[in-house]
C-alpha positions as a Markdown table, in Angstrom:
| # | Residue | x | y | z |
|---|---|---|---|---|
| 1 | Unk | 0.0 | 0.0 | 0.1 |
| 2 | Unk | 1.0 | 3.5 | -0.7 |
| 3 | Unk | 1.3 | 6.0 | 2.2 |
| 4 | Unk | -1.9 | 7.9 | 3.0 |
| 5 | Unk | -2.1 | 11.6 | 2.8 |
| 6 | Unk | -4.1 | 13.4 | 5.4 |
| 7 | Unk | -3.9 | 16.3 | 7.7 |
| 8 | Unk | -2.7 | 15.0 | 11.0 |
| 9 | Unk | -3.6 | 16.7 | 14.4 |
| 10 | Unk | -0.4 | 17.4 | 16.3 |
| 11 | Unk | -1.8 | 15.4 | 19.1 |
| 12 | Unk | -1.3 | 12.3 | 17.1 |
| 13 | Unk | 2.4 | 12.9 | 16.7 |
| 14 | Unk | 5.0 | 11.7 | 19.2 |
| 15 | Unk | 6.8 | 15.1 | 19.5 |
| 16 | Unk | 9.6 | 13.7 | 21.7 |
| 17 | Unk | 10.4 | 10.7 | 19.4 |
| 18 | Unk | 13.7 | 11.4 | 17.8 |
| 19 | Unk | 14.3 | 7.9 | 16.3 |
| 20 | Unk | 14.8 | 9.3 | 12.7 |
| 21 | Unk | 15.6 | 12.7 | 13.4 |
| 22 | Unk | 19.2 | 13.9 | 12.9 |
| 23 | Unk | 18.9 | 17.6 | 13.0 |
| 24 | Unk | 20.9 | 19.2 | 15.8 |
| 25 | Unk | 19.8 | 22.6 | 17.2 |
| 26 | Unk | 17.8 | 23.7 | 14.2 |
| 27 | Unk | 17.5 | 27.3 | 12.9 |
| 28 | Unk | 13.8 | 27.7 | 12.2 |
| 29 | Unk | 13.2 | 31.4 | 12.3 |
| 30 | Unk | 12.8 | 31.9 | 8.6 |
| 31 | Unk | 10.8 | 28.7 | 8.2 |
| 32 | Unk | 8.6 | 29.8 | 11.1 |
| 33 | Unk | 7.8 | 33.2 | 9.4 |
| 34 | Unk | 7.0 | 31.3 | 6.2 |
| 35 | Unk | 4.7 | 28.8 | 8.0 |
| 36 | Unk | 3.0 | 31.6 | 9.8 |
| 37 | Unk | 2.3 | 33.3 | 6.4 |
| 38 | Unk | 1.4 | 30.6 | 4.1 |
| 39 | Unk | 1.3 | 27.3 | 6.2 |
| 40 | Unk | 3.1 | 24.1 | 5.3 |
| 41 | Unk | 3.6 | 23.6 | 1.7 |
| 42 | Unk | 5.4 | 20.3 | 1.8 |
| 43 | Unk | 3.9 | 17.4 | 3.5 |
| 44 | Unk | 5.6 | 15.6 | 6.4 |
| 45 | Unk | 6.4 | 12.0 | 6.3 |
| 46 | Unk | 5.2 | 10.1 | 9.3 |
| 47 | Unk | 5.3 | 6.5 | 10.5 |
| 48 | Unk | 2.9 | 4.6 | 12.5 |
| 49 | Unk | 4.8 | 1.9 | 14.4 |
| 50 | Unk | 1.5 | 0.1 | 15.6 |
| 51 | Unk | -2.1 | 0.7 | 15.4 |
| 52 | Unk | -2.5 | 2.4 | 18.7 |
| 53 | Unk | 1.0 | 4.2 | 18.9 |
| 54 | Unk | 1.4 | 7.9 | 18.1 |
| 55 | Unk | 3.2 | 8.8 | 14.7 |
| 56 | Unk | 6.9 | 9.1 | 14.4 |
| 57 | Unk | 8.3 | 11.9 | 12.4 |
| 58 | Unk | 10.5 | 10.6 | 9.6 |
| 59 | Unk | 11.0 | 13.7 | 7.6 |
| 60 | Unk | 9.9 | 17.3 | 8.4 |
| 61 | Unk | 10.9 | 17.9 | 12.0 |
| 62 | Unk | 11.8 | 21.6 | 11.4 |
| 63 | Unk | 8.3 | 22.1 | 9.8 |
| 64 | Unk | 6.7 | 20.4 | 12.7 |
| 65 | Unk | 8.4 | 22.7 | 15.1 |
| 66 | Unk | 7.6 | 25.8 | 13.1 |
| 67 | Unk | 4.0 | 24.7 | 13.3 |
| 68 | Unk | 4.2 | 24.2 | 17.1 |
| 69 | Unk | 5.6 | 27.8 | 17.4 |
| 70 | Unk | 3.1 | 29.4 | 15.1 |
| 71 | Unk | 0.0 | 27.8 | 16.6 |
| 72 | Unk | -0.9 | 25.3 | 13.9 |
| 73 | Unk | -2.8 | 22.3 | 15.3 |
| 74 | Unk | -2.3 | 20.0 | 12.4 |
| 75 | Unk | 0.1 | 19.3 | 9.5 |
| 76 | Unk | -0.3 | 17.9 | 6.0 |
| 77 | Unk | 1.5 | 14.4 | 6.0 |
| 78 | Unk | 2.2 | 11.3 | 4.2 |
| 79 | Unk | 1.5 | 8.4 | 6.8 |
| 80 | Unk | 3.4 | 5.2 | 6.4 |
| 81 | Unk | 2.4 | 2.0 | 8.3 |
| 82 | Unk | 5.2 | 0.0 | 10.1 |
| 83 | Unk | 4.6 | -2.7 | 7.3 |
| 84 | Unk | 5.2 | -0.2 | 4.6 |
| 85 | Unk | 8.3 | 1.3 | 6.2 |
| 86 | Unk | 10.6 | -0.4 | 8.6 |
| 87 | Unk | 12.7 | 1.5 | 11.2 |
| 88 | Unk | 15.8 | 1.0 | 9.1 |
| 89 | Unk | 14.1 | 2.1 | 5.8 |
| 90 | Unk | 12.7 | 5.2 | 7.7 |
| 91 | Unk | 16.1 | 6.1 | 8.7 |
| 92 | Unk | 17.7 | 5.6 | 5.5 |
| 93 | Unk | 14.8 | 7.6 | 3.9 |
| 94 | Unk | 15.4 | 10.4 | 6.2 |
| 95 | Unk | 19.2 | 10.8 | 5.4 |
| 96 | Unk | 18.8 | 12.0 | 1.7 |
| 97 | Unk | 16.0 | 14.3 | 2.8 |
| 98 | Unk | 18.6 | 16.1 | 5.1 |
| 99 | Unk | 21.7 | 15.8 | 2.7 |
| 100 | Unk | 19.8 | 17.2 | -0.2 |
| 101 | Unk | 18.9 | 20.6 | 1.4 |
| 102 | Unk | 22.0 | 21.4 | 3.6 |
| 103 | Unk | 25.5 | 20.6 | 4.8 |
| 104 | Unk | 25.2 | 18.5 | 8.1 |
| 105 | Unk | 27.4 | 19.5 | 11.0 |
| 106 | Unk | 29.9 | 17.4 | 12.8 |
| 107 | Unk | 27.3 | 16.5 | 15.7 |
| 108 | Unk | 24.8 | 15.4 | 13.2 |
| 109 | Unk | 27.2 | 13.2 | 11.3 |
| 110 | Unk | 28.2 | 11.7 | 14.6 |
| 111 | Unk | 24.7 | 10.9 | 15.6 |
| 112 | Unk | 24.0 | 9.4 | 12.2 |
| 113 | Unk | 27.1 | 7.1 | 12.4 |
| 114 | Unk | 26.6 | 6.0 | 16.0 |
| 115 | Unk | 22.7 | 5.3 | 15.2 |
| 116 | Unk | 23.5 | 3.2 | 12.2 |
| 117 | Unk | 25.9 | 1.2 | 14.2 |
| 118 | Unk | 24.3 | 0.7 | 17.5 |
| 119 | Unk | 20.5 | 0.9 | 16.7 |
| 120 | Unk | 20.6 | -0.8 | 13.2 |
| 121 | Unk | 23.7 | -3.0 | 13.5 |
| 122 | Unk | 25.7 | -1.7 | 10.6 |
| 123 | Unk | 29.2 | -3.1 | 10.9 |
| 124 | Unk | 32.3 | -0.6 | 10.7 |
| 125 | Unk | 33.4 | -1.7 | 7.3 |
| 126 | Unk | 29.9 | -1.0 | 5.8 |
| 127 | Unk | 30.0 | 2.4 | 7.6 |
| 128 | Unk | 33.3 | 3.2 | 6.1 |
| 129 | Unk | 32.5 | 2.0 | 2.6 |
| 130 | Unk | 28.9 | 3.3 | 2.2 |
| 131 | Unk | 28.3 | 6.2 | 4.6 |
| 132 | Unk | 31.5 | 8.1 | 5.3 |
| 133 | Unk | 31.6 | 9.2 | 1.7 |
| 134 | Unk | 27.9 | 10.1 | 1.8 |
| 135 | Unk | 28.8 | 12.3 | 4.8 |
| 136 | Unk | 31.7 | 13.8 | 3.3 |
| 137 | Unk | 34.1 | 12.1 | 5.9 |
| 138 | Unk | 37.3 | 10.3 | 5.4 |
| 139 | Unk | 36.8 | 6.5 | 5.3 |
| 140 | Unk | 39.0 | 5.6 | 8.4 |
| 141 | Unk | 38.6 | 3.8 | 11.6 |
| 142 | Unk | 39.6 | 7.0 | 13.3 |
| 143 | Unk | 36.7 | 8.9 | 11.8 |
| 144 | Unk | 34.1 | 6.4 | 13.2 |
| 145 | Unk | 35.9 | 6.6 | 16.7 |
| 146 | Unk | 36.1 | 10.5 | 16.7 |
| 147 | Unk | 32.6 | 11.1 | 15.5 |
| 148 | Unk | 31.1 | 8.3 | 17.6 |
| 149 | Unk | 32.8 | 9.9 | 20.7 |
| 150 | Unk | 31.4 | 13.3 | 19.7 |
| 151 | Unk | 27.8 | 12.1 | 19.5 |
| 152 | Unk | 28.0 | 10.9 | 23.2 |
| 153 | Unk | 29.4 | 14.1 | 24.6 |
| 154 | Unk | 27.1 | 16.3 | 26.7 |
| 155 | Unk | 25.0 | 19.1 | 24.9 |
| 156 | Unk | 27.2 | 22.1 | 25.9 |
| 157 | Unk | 30.3 | 20.5 | 24.2 |
| 158 | Unk | 28.3 | 19.5 | 21.1 |
| 159 | Unk | 26.9 | 23.0 | 20.9 |
| 160 | Unk | 30.3 | 24.6 | 21.2 |
| 161 | Unk | 31.7 | 22.5 | 18.4 |
| 162 | Unk | 28.8 | 23.3 | 16.1 |
| 163 | Unk | 29.1 | 27.0 | 17.0 |
| 164 | Unk | 32.8 | 27.0 | 16.1 |
| 165 | Unk | 33.8 | 28.2 | 19.6 |
| 166 | Unk | 35.5 | 24.8 | 20.4 |
| 167 | Unk | 37.6 | 22.6 | 18.1 |
| 168 | Unk | 36.4 | 19.1 | 17.8 |
| 169 | Unk | 39.6 | 17.6 | 19.2 |
| 170 | Unk | 39.4 | 19.9 | 22.2 |
| 171 | Unk | 36.0 | 19.1 | 22.9 |
| 172 | Unk | 36.8 | 15.2 | 22.8 |
| 173 | Unk | 39.7 | 16.0 | 25.2 |
| 174 | Unk | 37.4 | 17.9 | 27.7 |
| 175 | Unk | 35.0 | 15.1 | 27.5 |
| 176 | Unk | 37.4 | 12.7 | 28.9 |
| 177 | Unk | 37.4 | 14.7 | 32.3 |
| 178 | Unk | 34.9 | 14.7 | 35.1 |
| 179 | Unk | 31.7 | 16.9 | 35.1 |
| 180 | Unk | 33.3 | 19.7 | 37.2 |
| 181 | Unk | 36.4 | 19.8 | 35.1 |
| 182 | Unk | 34.4 | 19.9 | 32.0 |
| 183 | Unk | 32.6 | 22.9 | 33.1 |
| 184 | Unk | 35.7 | 24.8 | 34.1 |
| 185 | Unk | 37.6 | 23.9 | 30.8 |
| 186 | Unk | 34.5 | 24.8 | 28.7 |
| 187 | Unk | 34.4 | 28.1 | 30.4 |
| 188 | Unk | 38.0 | 29.0 | 29.4 |
| 189 | Unk | 37.9 | 27.7 | 25.9 |
| 190 | Unk | 34.5 | 29.2 | 24.8 |
| 191 | Unk | 34.8 | 32.3 | 26.9 |
| 192 | Unk | 38.2 | 33.3 | 25.4 |
| 193 | Unk | 37.4 | 32.1 | 21.9 |
| 194 | Unk | 40.9 | 30.5 | 22.1 |
| 195 | Unk | 42.5 | 29.9 | 18.5 |
| 196 | Unk | 43.9 | 26.5 | 17.3 |
| 197 | Unk | 47.4 | 27.4 | 18.2 |
| 198 | Unk | 46.7 | 28.7 | 21.6 |
| 199 | Unk | 44.3 | 25.7 | 22.2 |
| 200 | Unk | 47.0 | 23.1 | 21.7 |
| 201 | Unk | 49.3 | 25.2 | 24.0 |
| 202 | Unk | 46.7 | 25.4 | 26.7 |
| 203 | Unk | 45.8 | 21.7 | 26.5 |
| 204 | Unk | 49.5 | 20.9 | 26.8 |
| 205 | Unk | 50.0 | 23.0 | 29.8 |
| 206 | Unk | 46.9 | 21.7 | 31.7 |
| 207 | Unk | 47.8 | 18.1 | 30.9 |
| 208 | Unk | 51.4 | 18.4 | 32.0 |
| 209 | Unk | 50.7 | 20.3 | 35.1 |
| 210 | Unk | 47.9 | 18.2 | 36.1 |
| 211 | Unk | 50.0 | 15.1 | 35.7 |
| 212 | Unk | 53.0 | 16.5 | 37.5 |
| 213 | Unk | 51.1 | 17.9 | 40.5 |
| 214 | Unk | 48.4 | 15.1 | 40.6 |
| 215 | Unk | 45.7 | 17.8 | 40.6 |
| 216 | Unk | 42.4 | 18.2 | 38.5 |
| 217 | Unk | 41.9 | 20.9 | 35.8 |
| 218 | Unk | 39.1 | 22.5 | 37.9 |
| 219 | Unk | 41.5 | 22.7 | 40.9 |
| 220 | Unk | 44.3 | 23.9 | 38.9 |
| 221 | Unk | 42.3 | 26.8 | 37.5 |
| 222 | Unk | 40.9 | 27.7 | 40.8 |
| 223 | Unk | 44.2 | 28.0 | 42.2 |
| 224 | Unk | 45.6 | 30.1 | 39.4 |
| 225 | Unk | 42.7 | 32.5 | 39.8 |
| 226 | Unk | 41.6 | 31.9 | 36.2 |
| 227 | Unk | 37.9 | 32.7 | 36.9 |
| 228 | Unk | 38.9 | 36.1 | 38.3 |
| 229 | Unk | 40.8 | 37.0 | 35.3 |
| 230 | Unk | 37.9 | 36.0 | 33.1 |
| 231 | Unk | 35.6 | 38.2 | 35.1 |
| 232 | Unk | 37.9 | 41.2 | 34.9 |
| 233 | Unk | 36.0 | 43.9 | 33.1 |
| 234 | Unk | 38.9 | 46.3 | 32.5 |
| 235 | Unk | 40.7 | 43.6 | 30.3 |
| 236 | Unk | 39.8 | 43.1 | 26.7 |
| 237 | Unk | 39.2 | 39.6 | 25.2 |
| 238 | Unk | 42.9 | 39.4 | 24.0 |
| 239 | Unk | 44.2 | 40.7 | 27.2 |
| 240 | Unk | 42.3 | 38.2 | 29.2 |
| 241 | Unk | 43.6 | 35.4 | 26.9 |
| 242 | Unk | 47.2 | 36.5 | 27.4 |
| 243 | Unk | 46.9 | 36.6 | 31.0 |
| 244 | Unk | 45.4 | 33.2 | 31.3 |
| 245 | Unk | 48.3 | 32.0 | 29.0 |
| 246 | Unk | 50.8 | 33.7 | 31.3 |
| 247 | Unk | 49.6 | 32.0 | 34.4 |
| 248 | Unk | 49.4 | 28.7 | 33.0 |
| 249 | Unk | 53.0 | 29.0 | 31.5 |
| 250 | Unk | 54.3 | 30.2 | 34.7 |
| 251 | Unk | 52.6 | 27.2 | 36.4 |
| 252 | Unk | 54.1 | 24.8 | 33.9 |
| 253 | Unk | 57.6 | 26.4 | 33.8 |
| 254 | Unk | 58.1 | 28.1 | 37.2 |
| 255 | Unk | 61.9 | 28.4 | 37.1 |
| 256 | Unk | 61.9 | 29.5 | 33.4 |
| 257 | Unk | 59.2 | 32.1 | 33.9 |
| 258 | Unk | 61.3 | 33.5 | 36.9 |
| 259 | Unk | 64.3 | 33.8 | 34.5 |
| 260 | Unk | 62.3 | 35.4 | 32.0 |
| 261 | Unk | 60.9 | 37.9 | 34.3 |
| 262 | Unk | 64.3 | 38.8 | 35.7 |
| 263 | Unk | 65.7 | 39.2 | 32.1 |
| 264 | Unk | 63.0 | 41.6 | 31.2 |
| 265 | Unk | 63.4 | 43.7 | 34.3 |
| 266 | Unk | 67.2 | 43.8 | 33.7 |
| 267 | Unk | 66.5 | 44.8 | 30.1 |
| 268 | Unk | 64.2 | 47.6 | 31.1 |
| 269 | Unk | 66.8 | 49.0 | 33.4 |
| 270 | Unk | 69.4 | 49.1 | 30.4 |
| 271 | Unk | 67.0 | 51.3 | 28.5 |
| 272 | Unk | 68.4 | 50.2 | 25.0 |
| 273 | Unk | 66.9 | 51.9 | 22.0 |
| 274 | Unk | 64.6 | 49.7 | 19.9 |
| 275 | Unk | 67.3 | 49.5 | 17.2 |
| 276 | Unk | 69.2 | 47.3 | 19.6 |
| 277 | Unk | 67.7 | 43.9 | 20.5 |
| 278 | Unk | 69.3 | 41.6 | 23.1 |
| 279 | Unk | 68.1 | 37.8 | 23.1 |
| 280 | Unk | 69.0 | 35.1 | 25.6 |
| 281 | Unk | 69.7 | 31.6 | 24.6 |
| 282 | Unk | 66.7 | 29.4 | 24.2 |
| 283 | Unk | 65.4 | 28.4 | 27.8 |
| 284 | Unk | 68.5 | 30.2 | 29.2 |
| 285 | Unk | 70.2 | 26.9 | 28.3 |
| 286 | Unk | 73.6 | 28.4 | 26.9 |
| 287 | Unk | 76.4 | 30.6 | 27.7 |
| 288 | Unk | 76.1 | 33.6 | 25.5 |
| 289 | Unk | 73.5 | 36.3 | 24.6 |
| 290 | Unk | 72.9 | 37.6 | 21.2 |
| 291 | Unk | 72.9 | 41.2 | 20.2 |
| 292 | Unk | 71.2 | 42.5 | 17.0 |
| 293 | Unk | 71.9 | 46.2 | 15.9 |
| 294 | Unk | 70.0 | 48.0 | 13.1 |
| 295 | Unk | 71.3 | 51.1 | 11.4 |
| 296 | Unk | 71.1 | 52.8 | 8.1 |
| 297 | Unk | 73.9 | 55.5 | 8.5 |
| 298 | Unk | 77.5 | 55.6 | 9.9 |
| 299 | Unk | 76.4 | 58.0 | 12.5 |
| 300 | Unk | 73.7 | 55.7 | 13.8 |
| 301 | Unk | 76.2 | 52.9 | 14.0 |
| 302 | Unk | 78.7 | 54.9 | 16.0 |
| 303 | Unk | 75.7 | 56.1 | 18.4 |
| 304 | Unk | 74.3 | 52.7 | 18.9 |
| 305 | Unk | 77.7 | 51.1 | 19.5 |
| 306 | Unk | 78.5 | 53.7 | 22.0 |
| 307 | Unk | 75.1 | 52.8 | 23.8 |
| 308 | Unk | 76.3 | 49.3 | 23.9 |
| 309 | Unk | 79.5 | 50.2 | 25.5 |
| 310 | Unk | 77.7 | 52.2 | 28.0 |
| 311 | Unk | 75.3 | 49.4 | 28.6 |
| 312 | Unk | 78.2 | 47.1 | 29.4 |
| 313 | Unk | 79.0 | 49.2 | 32.4 |
| 314 | Unk | 75.5 | 49.0 | 33.9 |
| 315 | Unk | 74.9 | 46.8 | 37.0 |
| 316 | Unk | 72.0 | 45.1 | 35.2 |
| 317 | Unk | 74.6 | 43.3 | 32.9 |
| 318 | Unk | 75.5 | 41.4 | 36.1 |
| 319 | Unk | 72.0 | 40.3 | 36.5 |
| 320 | Unk | 71.8 | 39.1 | 33.0 |
| 321 | Unk | 75.1 | 37.2 | 33.4 |
| 322 | Unk | 73.8 | 35.3 | 36.4 |
| 323 | Unk | 70.9 | 33.9 | 34.5 |
| 324 | Unk | 73.2 | 32.0 | 32.2 |
């Protein structure tokens, strides 16, 4: 039998049944305005799992949401029986409906792969061969693991990935920690809008400090006063980011940070012009400083050379030499 077309009251639909729905945090403002003005133009596809059961949404979940928000009490729909459309057929029917009208985000791809594997019993080799290309993913075992883990993360982490405020790899890393740690870490990375390079740096610092000091990320960040830095109204976003980076680096490399601070203080006392740069050996693991001098005229060379000779007599040089 073919599906039956009819206007279905919303009371006959299982509004909390997401068996076939893959859309994550849908944007329906424009659709809602359209439905309010002209109604639903494209019928939903619904499935009745048994004679007495409420109908399941196969295709058209966003149209249904728009109807709920605009006060519609019924929707046009094609209704299938369980015999006409099995659960697996319904899910595979819903996929092209989504793929044909938009690009799926990472969370939606993860939910699809996980549901195909856990709910419908698809083996990993079939997912790699048939569905990764369909979802525009690399057909590798790591892909299934990564997106499967993403689909199991809590909503706040998934939302941050979809919004672009948290890289996928960082969300998975945060997801390995306890709830208190996840909340503290999410506050940093989403609140500061940490870029990819800084993200890797922060992750390394936090992991290494926690391993060395046998502490948790939440405990570490509290001890460093990171929440106070984030709440500082007088600091801009980039300034907060640099402040958090500085305290993390100092905690990871306390001796090196002390050396760097002493170096900068001694350098300020020398009051060298910007045309003269003085650089220490990497990590202060060496026996010599490097001086770079920029000039464009003989007179400038003579002037800056004299400044260097004068600096050689300054007591700050003793401090610099002690750092080697």
